[in-house]
C-alpha positions in Angstrom: -98.9 45.7 18.3 -98.3 43.2 21.1 -96.7 45.6 23.5 -98.7 46.6 26.3 -97.9 48.4 29.6 -96.7 45.5 32.0 -94.4 47.8 34.2 -96.6 49.7 36.8 -94.8 52.5 38.2 -92.5 53.0 35.4 -91.2 55.3 33.9 -90.0 57.0 37.0 -87.3 59.0 38.7 -85.7 58.0 41.9 -82.6 59.3 44.0 -79.8 57.4 45.8 -77.1 58.7 48.1 -73.4 58.4 47.1 -71.3 55.7 48.8 -74.4 53.6 49.3 -73.7 50.0 50.3 -74.7 47.0 48.5 -78.4 46.1 48.6 -79.7 49.6 49.2 -83.4 49.8 47.8 -83.5 52.5 45.2 -87.1 52.1 43.7 -90.0 49.7 43.9 -92.3 48.6 40.9 -94.8 46.0 39.9 -95.5 43.8 36.9 -99.1 43.4 35.6 -100.0 40.5 33.5 -102.9 39.9 31.0 -105.6 37.3 31.8 -103.9 35.0 29.1 -100.8 34.9 30.8 -101.8 32.3 33.2 -98.2 30.8 33.7 -96.8 34.4 34.8 -93.6 36.1 33.6 -91.6 34.4 30.9 -88.6 36.9 31.3 -88.2 38.7 34.7 -87.7 42.2 34.6 -84.2 43.0 33.5 -82.0 46.0 33.2 -81.0 45.7 29.4 -79.2 49.0 29.2 -78.0 51.8 31.3 -76.9 55.3 30.1 -74.2 55.7 31.2 -73.2 52.2 31.3 -72.7 51.0 34.7 -73.2 47.7 36.7 -74.1 49.5 40.0 -77.7 48.6 40.0 -79.7 45.3 39.8 -83.3 44.2 40.1 -84.4 41.8 42.9 -87.7 40.3 43.4 -89.9 41.1 46.7 -92.2 38.1 46.1 -95.1 37.6 43.7 -95.1 40.3 41.1 -93.4 43.0 43.2 -89.6 44.0 42.3 -87.2 46.6 43.3 -84.1 48.1 42.0 -81.0 47.9 44.4 -77.4 49.0 44.5 -74.8 46.3 44.0 -71.9 48.0 45.4 -69.6 47.6 42.4 -68.8 50.0 41.7 -69.6 52.2 44.8 -71.4 55.3 43.7 -69.2 58.5 44.0 -70.9 61.7 43.6 -67.6 63.6 42.9 -66.2 61.2 40.2 -69.1 59.5 38.6 -72.2 60.6 36.8 -74.9 62.4 38.7 -77.7 60.4 36.9 -78.4 57.1 35.3 -81.1 55.9 32.9 -82.0 52.3 33.3 -83.9 50.4 30.7 -86.1 47.6 32.2 -87.4 45.0 30.2 -90.2 42.5 31.0 -91.9 39.6 28.9 -94.9 37.6 29.9 -95.6 33.9 28.8 -98.0 35.1 26.0 -95.0 36.8 24.4 -96.1 40.2 25.3 -93.3 42.6 26.3 -92.8 46.0 27.9 -89.7 48.4 28.2 -89.5 51.5 30.3 -86.8 53.6 31.8 -86.1 54.3 35.5 -83.9 57.5 36.0 -81.8 57.4 39.1 -80.2 60.5 40.4 -77.0 60.4 42.9 -77.2 62.7 45.7 -74.2 64.2 47.5 -73.0 63.4 51.0 -70.6 65.1 53.2 -67.3 63.1 53.4 -64.1 63.1 55.7 -61.3 64.9 54.4 -58.4 62.6 52.9 -54.6 62.8 53.0 -52.8 62.6 49.7 -49.3 61.6 48.8 -47.1 59.5 51.2 -49.3 60.2 54.2 -52.3 58.5 52.7 -50.4 55.1 52.4 -47.8 55.2 55.3 -46.5 57.0 58.2 -44.1 59.5 57.1 -40.6 59.7 58.8 -38.7 63.0 58.6 -35.0 63.2 59.4 -33.7 66.7 60.7 -29.9 67.2 61.3 -28.9 68.5 64.6 -27.8 72.2 64.4 -30.3 73.0 61.6 -31.9 76.4 62.2 -35.9 76.6 62.3 -37.3 76.0 58.8 -40.0 74.2 57.0 -39.4 70.5 57.2 -42.5 69.0 55.4 -45.7 70.0 53.5 -48.8 68.0 54.4 -51.1 67.3 51.5 -54.7 66.9 52.1 -58.1 67.6 50.3 -61.9 67.7 50.9 -64.2 65.5 48.4 -66.5 68.7 48.5 -63.6 71.0 47.9 -64.2 73.0 51.1 -61.4 74.7 52.7 -59.6 72.6 55.4 -58.0 73.5 58.8 -54.8 72.0 60.1 -53.9 71.4 63.7 -51.0 69.7 65.5 -50.6 67.5 68.8 -49.1 67.5 71.4 -48.6 71.3 71.5 -45.5 71.0 73.6 -43.3 69.8 70.9 -41.0 72.3 69.0 -42.9 72.3 65.8 -46.0 74.2 64.2 -48.3 73.8 61.4 -49.4 76.5 59.1 -52.8 77.1 57.4 -51.1 75.8 54.2 -50.3 72.4 55.9 -46.5 73.4 56.1 -44.8 71.9 59.1 -42.0 74.1 60.6 -39.4 73.4 63.3 -39.3 76.1 66.0 -35.8 75.7 67.5 -32.3 74.7 66.7 -31.9 70.9 68.0 -28.8 69.5 70.0 -28.5 65.8 69.6 -26.7 65.4 72.8 -29.5 67.5 74.8 -32.7 67.0 73.2 -34.7 64.0 72.5 -33.7 62.0 69.5 -37.5 61.5 68.2 -40.8 63.2 67.9 -44.2 61.9 66.9 -46.6 64.4 65.7 -50.4 64.0 65.2 -51.6 66.1 62.2 -55.3 66.6 62.1 -57.2 68.2 59.0 -60.9 69.4 59.7 -63.5 70.5 57.1 -66.2 73.3 57.8 -68.8 70.7 59.1 -66.5 69.3 61.7 -65.5 66.0 59.9 -61.7 65.4 60.4 -58.7 62.9 59.6 -55.5 62.3 61.6 -52.0 61.0 60.5 -48.8 60.7 62.2 -45.6 62.1 61.3 -42.4 60.7 62.8 -39.3 63.2 63.2 -35.8 61.8 63.9 -33.1 64.1 65.0 -29.9 63.1 63.2 -26.5 63.5 64.9 -23.7 64.9 63.0 -19.9 64.3 63.8 -18.2 67.5 64.5 -15.4 66.6 67.0 -12.2 64.7 66.7 -11.7 61.4 68.8 -8.8 61.2 71.5 -6.5 58.4 72.9 -7.5 57.2 76.3 -4.5 54.7 76.6 -1.6 56.4 78.4 1.2 53.7 78.1 3.6 54.2 75.1 6.2 51.5 75.6 5.7 47.8 75.4 8.1 44.8 75.8 7.6 41.3 74.4 9.8 38.4 73.7 10.8 37.4 70.3 9.2 34.4 68.5 5.7 35.0 69.7 3.0 33.2 67.8 0.8 35.2 65.2 -2.3 36.6 67.1 -0.4 37.4 70.3 -1.9 40.5 71.9 0.7 43.2 72.4 -1.5 46.2 73.5 -5.0 47.4 73.8 -5.2 51.0 72.1 -8.5 52.6 73.2 -9.9 55.9 72.2 -13.2 58.1 72.5 -15.3 60.3 70.3 -17.3 63.0 72.0 -20.1 62.7 69.5 -20.5 58.9 70.5 -20.9 59.1 74.4 -24.1 57.3 74.5 -23.5 54.6 71.6 -20.8 52.3 70.6 -17.9 54.1 69.3 -17.6 54.1 65.5 -13.8 54.7 65.4 -11.4 53.2 62.8 -7.8 52.3 64.1 -5.0 51.8 61.7 -1.0 51.8 61.7 0.3 54.6 59.6 3.6 53.1 58.5 3.2 49.6 57.1 4.9 46.9 59.3 5.0 43.2 58.7 5.5 42.3 62.4 2.3 43.7 63.8 -1.2 44.5 62.9 -4.2 46.4 64.6 -7.9 45.4 64.7 -9.7 48.4 62.8 -12.6 48.2 65.0 -11.3 47.4 68.5 -7.9 48.7 68.4 -6.2 45.6 69.7 -2.5 45.5 68.5 -1.5 41.8 67.6 1.7 39.9 66.4 1.0 39.5 62.6 4.4 37.7 61.5 7.5 36.0 62.9 9.7 38.2 65.0 13.3 37.0 65.0 15.6 38.7 67.2 18.7 36.9 66.0 18.1 38.3 62.4 18.8 41.5 60.9 17.9 44.2 61.5 16.5 43.2 64.9 20.0 41.5 65.6 21.4 45.3 65.9 18.3 47.2 66.6 15.7 45.4 68.7 13.2 48.2 69.1 10.2 48.7 66.8 8.4 52.0 66.7 4.7 52.4 65.4 2.3 55.3 64.7 -1.1 54.5 65.6 -4.0 56.7 64.2 -7.7 56.7 65.2 -10.3 58.2 62.9 -14.1 58.9 63.3 -16.7 58.5 60.3 -16.4 62.3 59.5 -12.5 61.8 58.7 -11.3 63.6 61.9 -8.3 61.7 63.4 -5.6 61.7 66.0 -2.1 59.9 66.2 -0.1 58.2 68.8 3.5 56.9 68.6 4.4 53.9 70.5 7.6 51.8 71.0 7.8 47.9 71.2 11.1 46.4 72.6 12.0 42.7 71.6 13.6 40.7 74.2 16.1 37.9 73.1 15.3 34.3 74.2 16.9 30.9 73.6 14.9 30.0 70.6 17.1 28.3 68.0 17.5 24.5 69.0 20.5 22.5 67.9 20.2 21.3 64.4 21.5 18.1 62.9 22.0 17.5 59.2 21.2 14.7 58.3 18.9 13.9 61.3 18.7 10.1 60.5 21.7 7.9 60.3 21.9 4.2 58.7 24.5 1.8 59.8 25.2 -1.9 59.5 26.8 -4.5 61.8 27.2 -8.2 61.7 25.4 -10.4 64.3 28.7 -11.4 65.7 30.4 -8.0 65.9 32.7 -7.6 69.1 31.7 -5.3 72.0 33.3 -1.8 71.7 33.1 -1.4 68.1 32.6 2.4 67.1 29.7 2.9 65.1 28.9 7.0 64.5 30.1 10.1 65.9 27.0 12.5 65.9 28.8 15.9 67.1 30.2 16.1 63.4 26.7 16.5 62.3 25.1 18.9 64.6 25.4 22.7 65.4 23.5 25.6 67.2 23.0 28.9 65.4 22.5 31.0 68.5 25.1 33.6 68.7 25.2 34.0 72.5 27.6 31.3 73.9 25.3 30.6 76.6 22.6 29.6 74.2 24.6 27.6 71.5 25.9 24.8 73.8 24.1 21.4 73.4 24.6 17.9 74.6 23.4 14.4 73.7 21.2 12.5 75.9 18.3 10.2 76.1 19.5 7.2 74.0 16.5 5.0 73.6 14.6 2.5 71.5 14.1 -1.1 71.7 17.5 -3.0 72.1 19.1 0.1 73.1 20.9 -1.8 76.0 23.2 -3.1 73.2 24.5 0.2 72.4 25.9 3.3 74.5 27.1 6.9 74.1 30.7 7.5 75.2 29.7 10.8 76.7 27.0 13.5 76.5 29.4 16.0 74.9 31.2 13.8 72.3 28.1 12.0 70.9 30.2 8.8 70.0 27.9 5.8 69.5 29.5 2.3 70.2 28.2 -1.3 70.6 28.2 -2.8 74.0 27.0 -6.2 73.6 26.9 -9.4 71.3 23.8 -9.9 69.0 23.3 -13.7 68.3 20.2 -14.4 66.2 20.3 -18.1 67.1 20.2 -17.3 70.8 16.5 -17.8 71.9 17.2 -15.1 74.5 17.9 -12.6 71.8 14.8 -10.7 70.4 15.9 -11.3 67.0 15.5 -7.8 65.6 17.1 -7.1 62.4 16.8 -3.3 62.5 17.2 -1.3 65.7 15.7 2.1 65.9 17.5 4.4 68.3 16.8 8.1 69.2 19.3 10.6 70.5 18.0 13.8 71.9 20.3 16.9 71.1 19.2 19.6 73.7 20.6 23.2 74.7 22.4 23.3 78.0 20.7 26.6 78.8 17.0 26.5 79.3 15.3 26.3 75.9 12.2 28.6 75.5 11.5 27.0 72.2 10.5 23.7 73.9 7.4 24.9 75.1 6.6 27.5 72.3 7.5 25.5 69.4 7.2 21.8 70.1 7.7 20.8 66.4 11.4 21.5 67.1 11.6 18.9 69.6 9.9 16.3 67.4 12.0 16.9 64.4 15.0 19.2 64.9 16.1 18.1 68.3 15.7 14.1 67.8 18.3 12.2 65.9 17.1 8.9 64.6 19.8 6.0 64.2 18.8 2.9 62.3 21.2 0.0 63.0 20.7 -3.1 60.7 22.3 -6.3 62.1 23.4 -8.5 59.2 22.8 -12.2 59.9 25.6 -14.8 59.3 24.9 -18.2 57.8 26.4 -20.3 60.2 24.4 -23.6 59.9 23.7 -26.5 57.1 20.1 -27.3 56.3 18.9 -30.5 58.1 16.4 -33.0 56.8 13.8 -34.3 59.2 14.5 -37.7 58.1 17.7 -39.3 56.7 15.6 -41.2 54.1 12.1 -41.0 53.1 10.0 -44.1 51.8 6.7 -43.4 49.7 4.3 -46.1 48.6 2.1 -45.3 45.4 -0.2 -47.2 43.2 0.8 -48.0 39.9 -2.2 -46.2 38.3 -1.6 -42.8 40.2 -2.3 -40.1 37.7 0.5 -38.1 36.3 1.1 -34.9 38.1 0.1 -36.1 41.5 1.9 -35.4 44.7 3.2 -38.8 46.3 4.9 -37.1 49.4 7.1 -34.5 50.9 10.6 -33.9 52.1 11.1 -31.2 54.5 14.4 -29.7 55.9 15.3 -26.8 58.5 18.0 -24.4 59.1 19.0 -23.2 62.5 20.1 -19.9 61.2 18.1 -16.8 62.1 16.3 -15.6 60.4 15.5 -18.8 58.6 17.2 -19.1 55.3 15.1 -19.9 52.1 15.6 -23.4 51.4 15.4 -24.8 47.9 15.0 -28.4 47.0 16.2 -30.3 43.9 16.8 -33.9 42.8 20.4 -34.4 42.0 20.5 -38.3 41.3 18.2 -41.1 40.4 14.4 -40.4 39.5 14.8 -41.8 35.9 14.4 -45.1 34.0 15.4 -46.5 30.7 12.4 -44.8 29.1 12.1 -41.7 31.1 14.9 -39.4 32.0 12.9 -37.7 34.7 10.2 -39.6 36.2 9.9 -37.6 39.3 9.7 -33.8 40.1 10.1 -31.9 43.4 8.7 -28.5 44.3 11.9 -26.1 44.8 10.2 -24.2 47.7 7.8 -26.7 49.3 9.5 -30.3 48.8 6.5 -31.9 47.3 7.3 -34.9 45.3 5.2 -35.5 42.1 5.4 -38.1 39.3 6.0 -36.9 35.7 5.3 -40.3 34.0 3.0 -43.2 34.4 4.4 -45.9 36.9 4.3 -49.6 35.8 4.5 -52.2 38.4 5.3 -54.9 35.8 8.4 -53.0 34.6 9.6 -51.5 37.9 8.6 -52.1 41.5 10.8 -49.6 43.3 12.5 -46.3 42.5 15.4 -44.6 44.5 16.6 -41.2 44.0 18.5 -38.4 46.1 17.2 -35.0 47.0 19.2 -32.0 48.1 18.3 -29.0 50.5 20.2 -25.7 50.0 20.2 -22.4 51.6 22.2 -20.9 48.6 25.4 -21.2 50.7 25.2 -24.7 52.4 23.5 -27.8 51.3 22.8 -31.4 52.4 21.1 -34.4 50.9 18.5 -37.3 51.6 17.5 -40.6 49.9 14.0 -41.1 48.7 12.5 -44.5 47.9 9.4 -45.0 46.1 7.6 -48.5 46.2 5.1 -49.1 43.4 1.9 -51.1 44.3 0.5 -53.5 41.9 -2.9 -52.7 40.7 -5.3 -54.7 38.1 -4.8 -52.3 35.3 -4.0 -54.7 32.4 -7.1 -56.0 30.5 -7.2 -59.6 29.1 -6.0 -60.1 25.7 -7.5 -63.0 23.6 -6.6 -64.6 20.5 -8.3 -64.5 18.0 -10.0 -61.2 18.7 -12.1 -61.3 15.6 -13.3 -64.3 13.6 -15.9 -65.2 10.9 -17.8 -68.6 11.1 -20.3 -70.6 9.0 -22.6 -73.0 10.5 -25.4 -75.1 9.2 -29.2 -74.5 10.3 -29.6 -78.0 11.4 -26.4 -78.1 13.7 -27.0 -80.3 16.6 -27.1 -78.6 20.0 -24.0 -78.8 22.2 -21.6 -79.0 19.2 -18.5 -76.9 19.3 -18.9 -74.4 16.5 -16.2 -75.2 13.8 -13.9 -76.2 16.7 -13.5 -72.6 17.6 -11.8 -71.7 20.9 -10.2 -68.4 22.2 -7.1 -68.3 24.4 -6.7 -65.1 26.9 -3.8 -63.8 28.8 -3.3 -61.1 31.5 -0.1 -59.7 32.7 -1.4 -59.0 36.1 -4.3 -61.4 36.7 -4.5 -65.2 37.2 -5.8 -67.5 34.3 -8.7 -68.6 36.7 -9.8 -65.1 37.1 -11.4 -65.1 33.5 -15.1 -64.9 32.9 -16.8 -65.1 29.4 -20.2 -63.8 28.4 -21.7 -62.6 25.1 -22.7 -59.0 25.8 -24.7 -58.3 22.6 -25.9 -60.0 19.1 -26.9 -63.3 20.7 -30.6 -63.4 19.6 -32.6 -66.1 21.1 -29.4 -67.0 23.1 -28.3 -69.8 20.4 -24.6 -69.4 21.6 -22.6 -70.0 24.8 -19.1 -70.2 25.9 -17.6 -73.3 27.8 -16.3 -73.0 30.4 -17.9 -69.7 31.0 -15.3 -68.9 33.9 -12.1 -70.1 35.4 -9.8 -70.8 32.6 -7.8 -68.9 30.0 -9.4 -71.0 27.2 -12.9 -71.4 26.3 -15.0 -72.8 23.3 -18.0 -71.6 21.4 -21.0 -73.9 21.8 -24.4 -74.1 20.2 -26.9 -73.9 23.0 -30.3 -74.1 21.1 -31.2 -75.3 17.7 -32.5 -72.7 15.0 -36.2 -72.5 14.0 -36.6 -70.8 10.9 -39.7 -72.7 9.7 -41.9 -71.4 12.4 -40.5 -67.9 12.1 -38.9 -67.8 15.5 -35.6 -67.1 13.8 -35.4 -64.7 11.0 -31.8 -63.6 11.5 -29.2 -65.6 9.4 -26.3 -63.6 10.4 -25.1 -63.1 14.0 -22.5 -60.5 15.1 -21.6 -61.4 18.5 -19.6 -59.1 21.0 -17.8 -61.3 23.7 -16.5 -59.7 26.8 -13.8 -61.4 28.9 -13.3 -59.9 32.5 -10.7 -60.7 35.2 -13.0 -60.6 38.3 -13.8 -64.4 38.6 -11.7 -64.8 41.7 -12.9 -61.6 43.4 -15.5 -62.0 45.9 -18.9 -60.3 45.7 -18.1 -58.1 48.7 -15.0 -56.7 47.0 -16.3 -56.3 43.6 -17.6 -52.9 44.3 -14.1 -51.5 45.2 -11.9 -53.9 42.9 -10.6 -52.6 39.7 -12.0 -54.9 36.9 -10.5 -55.0 33.3 -12.4 -56.2 30.3 -11.3 -57.6 27.0 -13.4 -57.7 23.8 -13.6 -60.4 21.1 -16.0 -60.0 18.0 -17.3 -63.0 16.1 -19.3 -62.9 12.8 -21.5 -66.2 12.3 -23.4 -66.9 9.1 -26.1 -69.8 9.3 -26.2 -71.9 6.0 -29.7 -73.2 5.2 -30.1 -76.9 5.1 -30.1 -78.3 1.4 -33.0 -80.7 2.5 -35.0 -77.9 4.0 -38.5 -77.6 2.2 -37.9 -73.9 2.1 -36.1 -73.5 -1.2 -36.3 -69.7 -1.3 -34.5 -67.3 0.8 -36.5 -64.8 2.9 -37.5 -61.8 0.9 -38.9 -58.3 1.4 -41.2 -55.6 -0.1 -40.3 -52.1 -0.1 -43.1 -49.7 0.4 -42.4 -45.9 -0.4 -44.9 -43.2 1.1 -44.6 -39.6 0.3 -46.1 -36.7 2.3 -46.1 -33.0 1.7 -45.4 -31.2 4.9 -45.0 -27.4 5.4 -41.4 -26.4 6.6 -41.2 -23.4 8.7 -38.1 -22.3 6.6 -40.5 -21.8 3.7 -42.2 -18.5 5.4 -42.1 -16.6 2.1 -44.8 -18.9 0.6 -47.8 -17.5 2.5 -46.1 -13.9 2.5 -46.1 -13.9 -1.1 -49.7 -15.2 -1.5 -51.0 -12.5 1.0 -49.2 -9.7 -0.7 -50.4 -10.9 -4.2 -54.1 -11.1 -3.0 -53.9 -7.5 -1.5 -52.3 -6.0 -4.7 -55.1 -7.9 -6.7 -57.9 -6.5 -4.5 -56.3 -2.9 -4.6 -56.3 -3.0 -8.3 -60.0 -4.1 -8.7 -61.0 -1.3 -6.1 -59.3 1.3 -8.2 -61.0 0.0 -11.5 -64.3 0.2 -9.8 -63.7 3.8 -8.8 -62.7 4.6 -12.2 -65.9 3.2 -13.5 -68.0 5.0 -11.1 -66.3 8.2 -12.0 -66.9 7.6 -15.9 -70.7 6.9 -15.1 -71.3 10.1 -13.1 -69.8 12.2 -15.9 -71.8 10.3 -18.7 -75.1 10.4 -16.7 -75.7 13.5 -14.7 -78.4 13.7 -12.1 -82.1 14.8 -13.5 -82.9 16.7 -10.3 -81.2 19.6 -8.5 -82.4 21.1 -5.3 -81.6 24.5 -3.8 -82.6 25.2 -0.3 -82.9 28.9 0.7 -82.8 29.7 4.4 -84.3 33.0 5.7 -82.0 35.0 8.0 -84.9 36.3 9.8 -84.8 35.9 13.8 -87.6 34.5 15.6 -88.8 34.2 19.3 -91.6 31.5 18.7 -92.4 29.2 15.9 -95.9 28.5 14.5 -96.1 24.7 14.7 -99.1 24.4 12.5 -98.3 22.5 9.3 -100.9 23.6 6.6 -99.2 22.1 3.5 -98.3 18.7 2.0 -95.9 17.8 -0.8 -93.9 14.7 -2.1 -90.1 14.5 -2.1 -89.0 14.1 -5.6 -86.0 12.1 -4.7 -87.4 9.6 -2.0 -91.0 9.6 -2.7 -92.0 10.3 0.8 -94.8 12.8 1.8 -93.8 15.7 4.0 -95.7 18.5 5.6 -94.8 22.1 5.7 -95.7 25.4 7.2 -96.7 28.1 4.7 -95.7 30.9 7.0 -92.4 29.8 8.5 -91.4 27.1 5.9 -91.0 24.4 8.7 -91.2 21.0 7.5 -91.8 17.4 8.8 -92.1 14.0 7.4 -95.9 12.7 7.3 -96.9 9.8 9.3 -97.6 6.6 6.9 -101.3 6.2 8.3 -102.1 9.8 7.2 -103.7 10.3 3.6 -101.9 12.5 1.2 -103.5 16.0 0.8 -101.9 18.2 -1.9 -102.4 21.7 -0.8 -100.7 24.7 -2.0 -100.0 27.6 0.3 -102.4 30.5 -0.3 -100.5 33.2 1.8 -97.1 33.8 3.1 -97.1 35.7 6.6 -93.6 35.7 7.9 -93.5 37.1 11.6 -90.7 39.1 12.9 -90.7 36.9 15.8 -90.5 33.6 13.9 -87.6 31.9 12.1 -87.9 30.4 8.7 -85.8 27.7 7.1 -86.0 25.4 9.9 -85.5 21.5 9.4 -88.1 19.4 8.0 -88.2 16.6 10.6 -88.5 18.3 14.0 -90.9 20.9 15.4 -89.3 24.1 16.9 -89.8 25.3 20.6 -89.6 29.0 21.7 -85.9 29.7 22.0 -85.0 31.0 25.4 -82.4 33.8 24.8 -80.6 36.4 26.8 -82.4 39.7 27.4 -79.8 41.4 25.1 -80.6 38.9 22.3 -84.3 39.3 22.7 -83.9 43.1 22.5 -82.2 42.5 19.0 -85.1 40.1 18.1 -87.6 43.0 18.4 -85.8 44.9 15.5 -85.0 42.4 13.0 -87.2 42.4 9.9 -88.1 39.3 7.9 -86.5 38.4 4.8 -88.2 37.2 1.6 -87.6 33.6 0.7 -85.2 32.8 -2.4 -86.4 31.7 -5.8 -84.8 28.5 -7.2 -82.0 29.0 -9.6 -82.3 28.4 -13.3 -82.5 24.9 -14.4 -83.7 23.7 -10.8 -86.9 22.4 -10.0 -89.2 23.8 -7.3 -90.9 21.9 -4.6 -94.6 22.2 -4.2 -94.2 24.4 -1.1 -92.1 26.7 -3.3 -94.4 26.8 -6.3 -97.4 27.6 -4.0 -95.1 30.6 -2.5 -94.7 31.8 -6.0 -98.2 31.6 -7.3 -99.5 33.3 -4.1 -97.0 36.1 -4.7 -98.1 36.5 -8.4 -101.6 36.5 -7.5 -101.2 39.3 -4.8 -99.0 41.5 -7.2 -101.7 41.0 -9.9 -104.3 42.2 -7.2 -102.1 45.0 -6.2 -101.7 43.4 -2.9 -98.7 43.5 -0.6 -97.2 41.0 1.9 -97.5 42.3 5.3 -95.7 41.5 8.5 -97.7 41.6 11.9 -96.1 43.7 14.6 
């Protein structure tokens, strides 16, 4: 075979200590190459297998062909928990394909290790709690072990603490602890040592727990307290204190409570502060008869041990009820001319004080205030009668002209009222009476127009609905009365009942119909101003200004004429003339001009301006012979304006009106004219096909039909091809068999040639591996049959025909598998299939060897 001893120094046995770090050298060896392996090692020495399986070892290069086996530290070797020996299979391959596989045995040696703690002490500091008063006993069991299973020794520091440790690792207390006298916390260092002196130390924290074994007691000596009634909630009444002998050096953990429920007081459970919880009314039952309140206060510690104390709270009476008035607001009315001394309201009939003590239920009316209160007064502080003292005249400029007076009267106890400082809301609501006095105005004066008569000037062309002026009236009464305006007379003509309209609230005068200067030049009507009770009238005159708003009217306004083609220039056509009239313009203001239809300017009016009559004159002769004139019928549009007397400067602003006359003139050919035929014309018809965007469906239908036709032709072609394939089966069938043998290197020598029966091209093949490639066109055809088939265990068969294979670089594990894979024989062609020349050669060679008793062999 091709295996030689490439690994020098193997197989071998080596040792390594447990817990070795990564990179510790275990064993050194060399690789020896054959003279043919000039390029060195193809596959470096590799651990391909270990028994037991582990990744604790690896191979490193020391330079050149020297290598060493080292530890990886993953996992760390442990003599106590891991196998004691490992067999490593090391594989190497040079560039010539020679390989070597040897075993390195590594034995793990034991090393003395420190003892280790187990359980909670291995991961944290253990805290132990011991109740005070507990007799000496075992309080904790230390759990430790030696990796070598040696017997361990336990010790404890400091030695002065009242604790001890036994040979078994049990920690015992040596005294009965008192929380008030002894330290509250101890720190113990527990050390465990093996026979060789290696040790480990952990700390144990021991806390002494206090127990509550005594009842608390009150330190407050006072038992009677006095407070006034109507104290606000939260007012502190007493500070009850107590102590617990078990909590001398720490904040007290006591709980305070009132044994009997009481809605007037509450106690803070943590501090013992007694506070007012609800309203305390001395004047209401049962405090009205028994003003003393007794409470039983209890103090309790965390263990449930308690003590009780009874206290008495005396409620003192105060003047806490203010006078109350119902209603607290009054509304009265009085005319502005009410005489002084008039009585308005008696307040005492509506107020009372509910205090029982006569010294507390007396009250008085004081403090009459408010804007304008000088017009009112109280007869006395006891009676509470309100009267008017002055005259209020709204029209007087010195009067503030206030319609509603808001007065306030304070109702106050004669005795000192304690509620005024404690409950200010009583003062702002119950102790203040609001009196609203509305002064009713009296309508004393008539409305007065600013002018006795109004004159407005307006153009006759003013638009309907336009405002032409305003009338205005005032009233001396205060507050000013709402004045309404109306037209009570006039404002009409023969044709229109109401030609004017006035705004009822603003007094604006508007026109409701078109004004006509030519019909009426002046309008006079009467307007009235009223404050609902009193009214007055004024005269309104509207002068209408004349405006040029009438257009000229001519007779006739339409006429048809016939003239001869050879009519002399300057002739009055058929003696035609027009006569115009204008209601608002002078006859000399007319101007005449032909606006349209006067082709070649054959016609003109004379005179063209300054008269109300004008004649139609032929201004130029007709010329039909030369083609200058082609029109035989003329439609003239004549405009008549009334601006002849208006200067050029005023024409931009002056209103101009225009009248219109339409004339139809037919020209009659001269009988003596050489032209005997009337003008004629030729009609030419031209047709053109244009695509309309609305016919979008035409290209759509054409495109859809084309697609359907193409699809149908393709489908018919597919059916025809299917039918031909079923009628004419192929003459040649090929079966390609691929060998499943695994290779590490291909033989690239092609020692056979054949022709492909389908394409006719020449290809070369290897008789051992079956590899093929197309032959170059410049090489001659050499039909050679294979004479021997020698498949190698390290080569692949069934490779592609058109490419040469190169050595495959596989992982070491795959290469180890390749070493044991056997070659498989090539497949024979199936029945009814033709063979390639290479296959035929293989079959002939095999028959020849069988007849000679030969046998195919595979090289190692």
